[in-house]
Each structure stands twice: as structure tokens, then as C-alpha cells.
C-alpha positions in Angstrom: -4.1 14.1 6.0 -4.9 10.9 7.5 -6.3 10.9 11.1 -6.1 14.3 12.5 -5.5 12.9 16.3 -2.7 11.1 14.8 0.5 11.7 13.2 -0.3 12.0 9.9 -0.4 15.9 9.8 2.7 16.3 11.6 4.7 13.6 9.4 3.1 15.5 6.2 4.2 18.4 7.6 7.7 17.6 8.3 8.2 15.5 5.1 6.9 18.9 3.1 9.6 20.6 5.0 12.7 18.1 4.6 11.8 18.2 0.8 11.4 21.7 0.6 7.6 21.5 -1.0 8.7 19.7 -4.0 9.7 16.3 -5.3 11.7 16.3 -8.4 10.1 19.2 -10.5 6.8 18.2 -8.9 5.2 20.3 -6.0 3.9 19.0 -2.8 0.6 20.1 -1.4 -1.2 19.2 2.1 -4.6 17.8 1.7 -6.8 18.7 4.6 -7.9 21.2 6.6 -5.2 23.8 7.2 -6.0 23.9 10.5 -4.1 20.5 11.2 -1.6 21.3 9.6 -0.7 24.4 10.9 -0.7 22.7 14.1 2.2 21.4 13.6 4.3 24.4 12.7 3.7 27.4 10.3 3.0 26.4 6.5 2.7 28.7 3.6 -0.7 29.1 2.6 0.3 27.9 -1.6 1.5 24.5 0.3 -2.4 23.8 0.9 -4.7 21.8 -1.8 -8.1 23.8 -2.2 -10.5 21.2 -0.8 -13.7 23.0 -2.6 -16.0 21.2 0.2 -19.8 22.3 -0.1 -21.0 20.7 3.3 -19.8 19.7 6.7 -18.2 16.3 6.3 -15.7 14.0 8.0 -12.4 15.6 7.3 -10.7 12.5 6.8 -12.9 11.2 4.0 -13.6 14.9 2.4 -9.3 14.7 2.2 -9.1 11.1 0.5 -12.0 12.1 -1.8 -10.2 15.8 -2.4 -7.1 13.5 -3.2 -8.2 10.9 -5.4 -11.0 14.0 -7.8 -7.6 15.7 -8.2 -5.7 12.7 -9.5 -8.2 11.4 -11.4 -8.6 14.8 -13.0 -4.8 15.1 -14.3 -4.5 17.7 -11.5 -2.2 15.6 -9.1 0.8 13.0 -10.4 0.1 11.1 -7.3 -1.2 10.6 -3.9 -0.2 10.2 -0.9 -2.1 9.1 2.2 -1.3 9.1 5.7 -2.5 7.2 8.4 -6.0 6.7 8.6 -7.4 5.3 12.2 -9.8 2.6 10.8 -12.2 1.8 14.0 -13.0 5.5 14.3 -14.1 5.2 10.8 -16.0 2.1 11.2 -18.4 3.6 14.1 -18.8 6.5 12.3 -20.3 4.1 9.6 -17.5 3.8 7.2 -18.4 0.8 5.1 -14.9 -0.1 4.1 -11.8 -1.9 6.3 -9.0 0.7 4.7 -7.7 3.0 2.3 -7.0 0.4 -0.4 -10.5 -0.6 -0.6 -12.2 2.7 -0.4 -9.8 3.3 -3.7 -10.7 0.7 -5.5 -14.4 2.0 -4.9 -14.0 5.9 -5.7 -11.6 4.7 -9.3 -14.5 2.1 -10.1 -11.6 -1.0 -9.9 -12.9 -4.4 -9.6 -9.7 -5.2 -7.5 -6.8 -3.0 -5.8 -4.0 -4.6 -4.4 -1.8 -3.5 -1.7 2.1 -4.0 -1.5 4.7 -3.0 0.9 7.7 -2.2 -0.5 11.2 -1.7 1.1 15.0 -1.4 0.0 15.3 -5.4 -0.1 11.7 -6.5 -0.2 8.2 -6.2 -1.9 5.6 -8.2 -0.4 1.6 -8.2 -1.4 -0.8 -9.9 0.8 -3.3 -11.8 -1.0 -6.2 -11.1 1.6 -5.9 -7.7 3.2 -8.0 -6.8 6.5 -10.0 -9.9 7.2 -10.2 -12.0 10.3 -7.2 -14.7 10.3 -10.0 -17.5 10.5 -11.6 -16.4 7.4 -8.6 -16.6 5.0 -8.6 -20.2 4.4 -12.2 -19.8 2.6 -11.3 -16.6 1.1 -7.8 -17.4 -1.5 -9.1 -18.9 -4.8 -7.1 -19.9 -7.7 -8.7 -16.7 -9.6 -8.1 -14.1 -6.7 -4.1 -15.4 -6.8 -4.0 -15.3 -11.1 -5.6 -11.8 -10.9 -3.5 -10.6 -8.2 -0.6 -11.9 -9.5 -1.0 -10.4 -13.2 -1.5 -7.2 -11.3 1.7 -7.1 -9.5 3.8 -8.3 -12.4 2.5 -5.9 -14.5 3.3 -3.1 -12.1 6.7 -4.4 -11.7 7.1 -4.1 -15.0 5.7 -1.3 -15.9 6.2 0.9 -12.7 9.4 -0.4 -11.4 11.0 -0.9 -14.8 11.8 -4.6 -14.2 11.6 -6.5 -18.0 11.2 -9.8 -16.9 9.7 -9.7 -12.9 10.0 -12.9 -10.7 7.4 -13.4 -8.2 7.5 -15.8 -5.4 4.0 -17.4 -4.1 3.5 -18.5 -0.3 1.7 -21.5 1.0 -0.9 -20.9 3.5 0.0 -23.6 5.9 3.1 -24.1 7.6 6.0 -25.8 5.1 3.1 -25.4 2.2 0.8 -28.0 3.2 3.9 -30.7 3.5 2.5 -32.2 0.0 -1.3 -32.5 1.6 -0.2 -33.3 5.0 -0.8 -30.3 6.9 -3.7 -28.7 4.7 -5.2 -29.5 1.1 -5.2 -25.6 -0.1 -1.5 -26.1 -1.7 -2.5 -28.5 -3.8 -6.0 -27.8 -4.6 -5.5 -23.7 -5.1 -2.2 -22.5 -5.1 -0.3 -25.3 -7.3 -2.7 -24.8 -10.1 -2.9 -21.0 -9.9 1.0 -20.8 -9.9 0.6 -23.4 -13.2 -1.9 -21.2 -14.5 0.9 -18.2 -14.5 3.4 -20.5 -15.5 1.7 -21.7 -18.6 1.2 -17.8 -19.3 4.7 -17.0 -19.7 5.3 -15.4 -16.1 8.1 -16.3 -13.7 6.1 -17.6 -11.1 7.5 -19.8 -8.1 5.4 -21.3 -5.4 3.6 -22.6 -3.4 6.9 -21.8 -1.2 6.9 -22.2 2.8 6.3 -18.7 4.1 9.1 -19.2 6.5 12.2 -19.8 4.1 10.9 -17.2 2.1 12.1 -14.0 3.6 16.1 -14.7 4.2 18.8 -12.8 2.4 19.5 -15.8 0.1 15.7 -15.9 -0.7 15.2 -12.4 -1.5 17.4 -12.9 -4.4 15.2 -15.3 -6.1 12.4 -13.0 -6.6 11.0 -9.1 -7.4 8.2 -9.7 -5.4 6.7 -12.1 -2.8 2.6 -12.9 -2.9 1.7 -13.8 0.4 -1.7 -15.7 1.3 -2.7 -12.8 4.5 -1.6 -9.9 6.0 0.6 -11.0 8.8 2.3 -13.4 6.8 3.6 -10.5 4.1 4.0 -7.5 6.4 5.8 -8.8 9.3 8.9 -9.7 7.1 8.6 -6.2 5.5 8.0 -4.5 8.7 11.3 -6.7 10.6 13.5 -5.4 7.5 12.3 -1.9 6.5 9.8 -0.2 9.0 11.0 3.1 8.7 11.6 3.2 4.5 8.4 0.7 4.0 5.9 2.2 1.5 2.2 0.7 1.2 1.3 1.1 -2.9 -1.6 0.5 -4.2 -1.6 -1.1 -7.4 -4.4 -1.8 -9.9 -5.6 1.8 -9.7 -5.6 4.2 -12.4 -4.0 6.9 -10.1 -0.6 6.5 -8.2 -1.2 6.0 -4.7 1.5 5.5 -1.8 1.3 6.4 2.3 4.2 5.5 4.6 3.8 1.9 6.5 2.9 2.8 9.8 -0.1 3.6 11.8 -1.5 6.5 13.5 0.4 6.3 16.8 -1.7 8.3 18.8 0.2 7.9 21.6 2.9 10.4 20.7 0.7 12.7 18.3 1.4 16.0 19.2 4.5 15.6 21.1 6.9 16.5 17.6 8.0 13.0 18.3 7.0 11.1 14.8 9.8 10.1 12.5 8.7 11.2 8.7 11.0 8.6 7.4 8.4 6.4 5.5 6.5 9.4 4.6 9.5 10.7 2.9 10.0 7.5 1.2 6.5 7.1 0.0 6.4 10.6 -1.6 9.4 9.8 -3.2 8.2 6.2 -4.4 4.9 8.0 -5.6 7.2 10.6 -7.9 9.0 7.9 -9.5 6.3 5.7 -10.3 4.3 8.4 -11.7 7.4 9.6 -13.7 7.4 6.0 -14.8 3.8 6.5 -16.0 4.2 9.8 -17.4 1.6 11.4 -15.7 
């Protein structure tokens, strides 16, 4: 459901009807209090997943919990989450900066990785929802290697790429210019890339981020690992804003979401575009098929 005062319920219902309630042979179920979906139009009762809530709680968190529990139990092949309003959740005491971190906690995984996927680009931010000023102190050789291995495994198993290629960005302008503009590339990123190459992976970097995303450059890799949020998401959202899909890698369940926010300024006006939600549902089903879930 996502944030009920945003466009989450609207794009969920629109996607449900656009896909006639199914994706391939899989039924699409709406998870959340039915009233928020019914505000968008008449939806058949059979479309709603039973919440089984025994005590009043936050409907946004309850919806996520119900979907994750269904997937962990094998009752759902994948979950697709509508956007949440992080500031509202933080104000209510929610101790996680976003879906990705919360899903890692719910599934007991030490590292969840956020991948954004469009028709011509897949990107992964190494650090996610932290201040830019905190980025240099948050990158490490270990984090790069662990994240890259999760990404490469997903490219192979979820996207059926036999020998996936990964590009790794630098942190500083011009990838540090051999240490003249910062030392992170020489001390952290390059050794991590070399470690991955020594393990047999097809990895290049550190590469200057400002030349990684033009059309010719994108033909040289299957995904790009970037050092911070905007370095990865600006090119993806520029190229595929309405078709971009957020995928959480490193989990025992399949999770995707549309690559846009809650858009409260247009909520309740029947203006929300469901294309990213539709793409998220279709990709979730394709990954579930690839995993035989």
C-alpha cells in the first residue's frame, strides 16, 4: 500500500486493473486496509490480502510486515511496495531510514542492496539514505566487495546473465585523478576492484562517474556500482523515470517497488501514473519465475 496519503494506493489499484489482477499465472493481491484502495474505485473483495492484524498499529508498517510474512512463508512469490513517506515514519519512531534497511531486518539478512533498473541501465548505490557528508567515512573495501558479489550473483541468477559485467565508480571528480583529488580511489576502491577481479569477476573501476552513463559507456557493463545515492539515481531517473524499478537484492524474498516517491501534491486527484508500479510488478514476477518461487 505504501503511504495512504500519497499515490501508493492509487498506482496499486491502477496497476491491478491494467494487468487484470494477474501477472502471468500469478494473482496480484492488494496488501493494506481495504478502505484506502476502495477510495480509488471499486475493487473486488478477492483482490485483498488478509492482514490478520490483532492489535492497532501503523497501517504502513503493518502492510509491509504482512507482505514480508507472506513471502517468507511461501504464500507469495514476491512483494511490490508502494512508496512510503520516510519523514512521517521517522517522526512516529520508526528506526529505519527506508524500506531497504527495514526489509533486511525483517528477513534477518546482514546486508540488503538497492538496485535501480531501467531498460538501458541498472545502478546500485553503495551507501543509501545517509548525508553526503557521511559518505567518505562509510565506504570500505569490505562493503564494496560484499555489495558487488551480491549484485553479480543477482545479475546471474535473477537476470540470467552468464558472465555479468560490473562497473564501479570513483567517489571523487575524475575518479580522484591518481590521488590529486582525494585518496579513496587509491586506498579503498581500486583495491576492492582488484580483489573482485582476483576472484574471477568481470569488474572495472574506479571509473569517473561523469563519463559512465552515456550511451556508448552503458554498453560496456550490465550494472554500475556507485558510491552514493544521487551518483546512481540521477542517471537512472533521467533515463527511465516512469519505467524505473527499485529491487532489493540480498534478501531471501523478492522485493521490488516503483522508482518514485509518494507525490502527496497529486494524491486523490486521479493523476498518478502507474507505469513504474506496473513495471515493478512485472519484474517481480519475472525474478520469482527465475528463482522458481
